[in-house]
N, C-alpha and C positions, 0 to 999 in steps of 0.2 A: 212624365210617366210614359211608359210604353203602353201600347194597346194590349188587349187581352191576349191576342195571338202571340205576342212576344214574351209573355210570362208563362212559365210552366209551374204548375202547382205541385210540389213534393207531396113543426113544432111551433110552430108558433107558440112558444113556451116562454114564459116570463124569465125563468132562470137563464135561458139561452141569450136573451137580449141583454141581461145584466152582465153576463160573462164577457161579452164583447167590450163593454165599457171597462172592465177590469184590466184586460190585457193592454189595451191601448194606453191607458193612463200609466200603467206600470212601466212600460218601456220608455216613456217619454220624459222621464224625470230630469234629465241633465240641464236643460236651459229653458227657462220659462220667460215668456214675454207676452204682453197683450197686444191685441190688434183691434183697432177700431176701423169702421168702414172708410174713413177719410184718410187713413195713414197706410203706408205700404207695409207689407209683411216684413217681419224682422228676419233677416238671414243670419245664421250663426255659423256659416261655413268656415270661419277662421278659427273657431274653437276646436281644439282636438283633445282627445282624452285617451288614456290607456285603459279606461274602464269599459267593460262590455255593457250591452243594453240593460241587463238586469242591475248591474252596479250603478249605472247612471240613474235608473229609476229609484233605486233604494236610497240614493243620496238626496232626494228631494221629498220633503214631508208632504207636499201637495199630491203625491201619488201613493200614499200609504194604503189606502183601500185597494187600489189597483194592484199594488205589490202583493198584498195579501191574497188577492184572487189568483194571481199567477202562481204563487206558491201552492195554494189550495188545488189548483188545476194540475199541478205537477209539471209545469212548463219552464221552471227555472233553469234547469240544465240546458234544455234545447235553446232557449232564448239567450243564454249566456255563451254558448259554444258554437252555434250555427253561424257561419260567415255570411256576409252580404245580405242582410235583411233590412227592409224599410218598415218602420212602424208608424202608423197614423194613430196618434195617441191623444185621447181626451184627458183633461185634468180631473182631479177629484170633484170639482164643481160640476163638470159635465156628467160625471158618474152619479153624483147626488141628484142632479136634475132628472136623469133617467130613472132612478129609483122612484122619485116622486111621480114621474110620468106614468110609470107602470103600476104604481101602488104596491110595491114590494119592499122588503127589507134587505139589507146586506146579507143577513143570515139566510134568507130564502135564495138569494143569488148563489151564495157559496155552497148551498146544500146539494147542488146537482153538478157534479164534476164534468160529466160528458157534455152537458149543455154549456157550461162555463167555458170549456175548452173550445167549442165551436165558435162562440161569440168572440173570445179573445183572439183566436187565430184569424178571424175575419179582418182584423186591423193590421195584419202583417202581410207584406208583399215579399216574395222570394227573390229579391234583387235589391241592390243598393241603388237608390234613385234620389238624386239631389233635386232641389226645387228647380234649378235651371234645366233639368232634363224632363220635367213633367210636361206631358202633352195631353190634350183632351182625348177622352175615350174610355173604354172599359178596361178595368184593371182586375186581373185575376189574383185572388188572395191565397195564402197558405191553406185557409179553411176550405177552399175549393170553389166558392162562389165569387162573384165579381161585384165591384161597385163602379160608378161612373165618375170620372174626373171631368169637370166642366172647364170651359175656356176662361171662366171668371174665377177660377181657383176653388170652386165649390166641389164637394163630394156628395153624390146622391147614392144612398145605400140601397140595399135590396128591398126595402120597404117604402122607398120614395122620400125618406127623410133626408134633409140637407145639412151638411156640416161645412164649416169654413176653416181654412188654415189660419192660425194665429201666430205661429212661429215655425220656422223651417230650419232644416240642416243642423239639427243637434247631433253632433257626431259621437259615436261610440266606437270601440275598437272593432266590433263586428257588424256595424251597420250605421244607419242614420234614422233619426226620429223627426217627424213633423207633428207639431201640436195642432190639434183640432178642437173646435168649440162644442162638439156634440159627439156622443157615442154613436157609432154607426152599427147597423144591424143587418145580418143577412136576411134574405127573403124568408118568409114564414113557409113552412112545409105543410 
Protein backbone atom coordinates (compact mmCIF):
# COMPACT_ATOMS: atom_id res chain seq x y z
CA UNK A 1 0.00 0.00 0.00
CA UNK A 2 1.02 3.51 -0.46
CA UNK A 3 1.33 6.00 2.35
CA UNK A 4 -1.41 8.41 3.19
CA UNK A 5 0.16 11.18 1.18
CA UNK A 6 -0.04 9.14 -2.02
CA UNK A 7 -3.77 8.53 -1.74
CA UNK A 8 -6.33 11.19 -2.52
CA UNK A 9 -9.71 10.78 -0.89
CA UNK A 10 -12.55 11.56 -3.55
CA UNK A 11 -19.96 9.83 16.69
CA UNK A 12 -18.79 7.34 18.16
CA UNK A 13 -22.04 5.81 17.24
CA UNK A 14 -22.79 2.14 17.12
CA UNK A 15 -24.53 2.28 13.75
CA UNK A 16 -21.42 3.89 12.24
CA UNK A 17 -19.27 1.06 13.46
CA UNK A 18 -21.58 -1.54 12.07
CA UNK A 19 -21.73 0.15 8.71
CA UNK A 20 -18.04 -0.34 8.12
CA UNK A 21 -18.46 -4.01 8.62
CA UNK A 22 -21.16 -4.16 6.03
CA UNK A 23 -19.28 -2.53 3.20
CA UNK A 24 -16.14 -4.48 3.65
CA UNK A 25 -17.73 -7.84 3.63
CA UNK A 26 -20.00 -6.91 0.81
CA UNK A 27 -17.23 -6.15 -1.59
CA UNK A 28 -15.14 -9.12 -0.70
CA UNK A 29 -17.27 -11.91 -1.89
CA UNK A 30 -15.35 -13.39 -4.77
CA UNK A 31 -12.72 -15.63 -3.28
CA UNK A 32 -12.66 -16.79 0.29
CA UNK A 33 -9.90 -18.64 1.98
CA UNK A 34 -8.77 -18.88 5.53
CA UNK A 35 -5.44 -18.01 7.03
CA UNK A 36 -3.92 -19.29 10.20
CA UNK A 37 -0.93 -17.63 11.86
CA UNK A 38 1.45 -20.41 10.73
CA UNK A 39 0.55 -20.43 7.04
CA UNK A 40 1.13 -17.77 4.41
CA UNK A 41 -1.61 -15.52 3.12
CA UNK A 42 -3.44 -16.93 0.13
CA UNK A 43 -2.86 -14.89 -2.99
CA UNK A 44 -5.55 -15.05 -5.64
CA UNK A 45 -3.94 -12.85 -8.25
CA UNK A 46 -4.38 -15.48 -10.96
CA UNK A 47 -8.14 -15.38 -10.68
CA UNK A 48 -9.83 -12.90 -12.98
CA UNK A 49 -13.44 -11.99 -13.41
CA UNK A 50 -15.67 -9.83 -15.54
CA UNK A 51 -17.78 -9.17 -12.46
CA UNK A 52 -17.57 -5.82 -10.69
CA UNK A 53 -16.98 -5.55 -6.94
CA UNK A 54 -20.70 -5.68 -6.14
CA UNK A 55 -21.31 -8.74 -8.32
CA UNK A 56 -18.36 -10.55 -6.77
CA UNK A 57 -19.79 -9.87 -3.31
CA UNK A 58 -23.29 -10.90 -4.27
CA UNK A 59 -22.02 -14.21 -5.60
CA UNK A 60 -20.85 -15.33 -2.16
CA UNK A 61 -23.44 -16.18 0.52
CA UNK A 62 -20.88 -15.42 3.24
CA UNK A 63 -21.40 -11.74 2.48
CA UNK A 64 -25.19 -11.61 2.46
CA UNK A 65 -25.46 -9.23 5.44
CA UNK A 66 -22.78 -6.97 4.06
CA UNK A 67 -24.42 -6.92 0.64
CA UNK A 68 -27.65 -5.89 2.31
CA UNK A 69 -25.85 -3.03 4.05
CA UNK A 70 -24.32 -1.76 0.81
CA UNK A 71 -27.73 -1.76 -0.83
CA UNK A 72 -29.29 -0.04 2.19
CA UNK A 73 -26.58 2.63 2.20
CA UNK A 74 -27.17 3.29 -1.50
CA UNK A 75 -23.59 2.43 -2.47
CA UNK A 76 -24.32 -0.27 -5.04
CA UNK A 77 -23.92 1.86 -8.19
CA UNK A 78 -20.81 3.60 -6.89
CA UNK A 79 -19.07 0.35 -5.95
CA UNK A 80 -20.10 -1.32 -9.18
CA UNK A 81 -19.05 1.47 -11.52
CA UNK A 82 -16.10 3.31 -9.95
CA UNK A 83 -12.79 2.06 -11.38
CA UNK A 84 -9.63 1.23 -9.44
CA UNK A 85 -10.88 0.58 -5.92
CA UNK A 86 -9.35 -1.60 -3.23
CA UNK A 87 -11.67 -3.03 -0.60
CA UNK A 88 -10.49 -4.44 2.73
CA UNK A 89 -13.47 -6.66 3.42
CA UNK A 90 -14.44 -8.67 6.50
CA UNK A 91 -16.57 -11.79 6.22
CA UNK A 92 -20.06 -12.23 7.62
CA UNK A 93 -18.44 -13.86 10.67
CA UNK A 94 -16.36 -10.74 11.26
CA UNK A 95 -19.53 -8.70 10.91
CA UNK A 96 -21.41 -10.94 13.37
CA UNK A 97 -18.54 -10.60 15.83
CA UNK A 98 -18.79 -6.83 15.59
CA UNK A 99 -22.53 -6.88 16.26
CA UNK A 100 -21.85 -8.95 19.37
CA UNK A 101 -18.96 -6.71 20.42
CA UNK A 102 -21.16 -3.64 20.21
CA UNK A 103 -24.32 -5.25 21.54
CA UNK A 104 -26.47 -4.15 18.60
CA UNK A 105 -28.64 -5.84 16.01
CA UNK A 106 -28.36 -5.83 12.25
CA UNK A 107 -31.55 -3.77 12.14
CA UNK A 108 -29.97 -1.11 14.36
CA UNK A 109 -26.99 -0.95 12.05
CA UNK A 110 -29.04 -0.67 8.91
CA UNK A 111 -31.29 1.97 10.51
CA UNK A 112 -28.84 4.87 10.10
CA UNK A 113 -27.89 5.30 6.45
CA UNK A 114 -25.44 8.19 6.99
CA UNK A 115 -23.45 6.35 9.62
CA UNK A 116 -23.63 3.11 7.68
CA UNK A 117 -22.12 4.85 4.67
CA UNK A 118 -19.24 6.29 6.74
CA UNK A 119 -18.28 2.91 8.12
CA UNK A 120 -18.61 1.08 4.83
CA UNK A 121 -16.51 3.59 2.92
CA UNK A 122 -13.78 3.33 5.58
CA UNK A 123 -12.97 -0.08 4.08
CA UNK A 124 -12.40 1.31 0.57
CA UNK A 125 -9.17 2.81 -0.77
CA UNK A 126 -9.34 4.97 -3.93
CA UNK A 127 -6.65 3.03 -5.82
CA UNK A 128 -6.17 -0.54 -7.03
CA UNK A 129 -3.50 -1.99 -4.72
CA UNK A 130 -2.39 -5.62 -4.92
CA UNK A 131 -0.80 -7.41 -1.96
CA UNK A 132 2.66 -7.16 -3.53
CA UNK A 133 2.29 -3.35 -3.55
CA UNK A 134 1.27 -2.96 0.09
CA UNK A 135 3.76 -1.04 2.21
CA UNK A 136 3.62 -0.16 5.90
CA UNK A 137 2.14 3.23 6.70
CA UNK A 138 -1.04 5.25 6.88
CA UNK A 139 -3.65 4.62 4.24
CA UNK A 140 -6.29 7.21 3.37
CA UNK A 141 -9.75 5.77 2.71
CA UNK A 142 -12.65 6.97 0.59
CA UNK A 143 -14.40 7.82 3.86
CA UNK A 144 -11.73 10.46 4.53
CA UNK A 145 -9.99 8.96 7.55
CA UNK A 146 -6.96 6.68 7.57
CA UNK A 147 -5.93 3.31 8.95
CA UNK A 148 -2.40 2.03 9.46
CA UNK A 149 -0.96 -0.92 7.62
CA UNK A 150 1.75 -2.68 9.62
CA UNK A 151 4.86 -4.44 8.37
CA UNK A 152 3.40 -7.70 9.72
CA UNK A 153 0.32 -7.45 7.48
CA UNK A 154 -1.94 -6.11 10.22
CA UNK A 155 -4.34 -3.21 9.88
CA UNK A 156 -4.88 -0.90 12.85
CA UNK A 157 -8.07 1.09 12.56
CA UNK A 158 -8.91 4.54 13.91
CA UNK A 159 -9.93 3.07 17.25
CA UNK A 160 -6.78 1.01 17.78
CA UNK A 161 -8.44 -2.29 16.83
CA UNK A 162 -6.32 -4.72 14.79
CA UNK A 163 -7.37 -6.82 11.79
CA UNK A 164 -5.29 -9.31 9.80
CA UNK A 165 -5.35 -10.22 6.12
CA UNK A 166 -6.71 -13.73 5.49
CA UNK A 167 -6.88 -13.65 1.67
CA UNK A 168 -5.59 -11.21 -0.90
CA UNK A 169 -5.95 -10.11 -4.49
CA UNK A 170 -9.53 -11.18 -5.18
CA UNK A 171 -9.97 -9.51 -8.55
CA UNK A 172 -13.04 -7.73 -9.84
CA UNK A 173 -13.42 -5.83 -13.08
CA UNK A 174 -13.14 -2.48 -11.29
CA UNK A 175 -10.79 -3.28 -8.42
CA UNK A 176 -9.38 -5.75 -5.96
CA UNK A 177 -10.55 -7.16 -2.63
CA UNK A 178 -8.44 -8.20 0.35
CA UNK A 179 -10.23 -10.30 2.99
CA UNK A 180 -9.70 -9.28 6.62
CA UNK A 181 -10.67 -11.03 9.84
CA UNK A 182 -12.21 -8.04 11.62
CA UNK A 183 -14.35 -5.07 10.76
CA UNK A 184 -12.26 -1.91 10.92
CA UNK A 185 -13.71 1.32 12.27
CA UNK A 186 -12.86 4.99 11.86
CA UNK A 187 -11.94 7.04 14.91
CA UNK A 188 -14.85 8.11 17.07
CA UNK A 189 -15.74 11.78 16.73
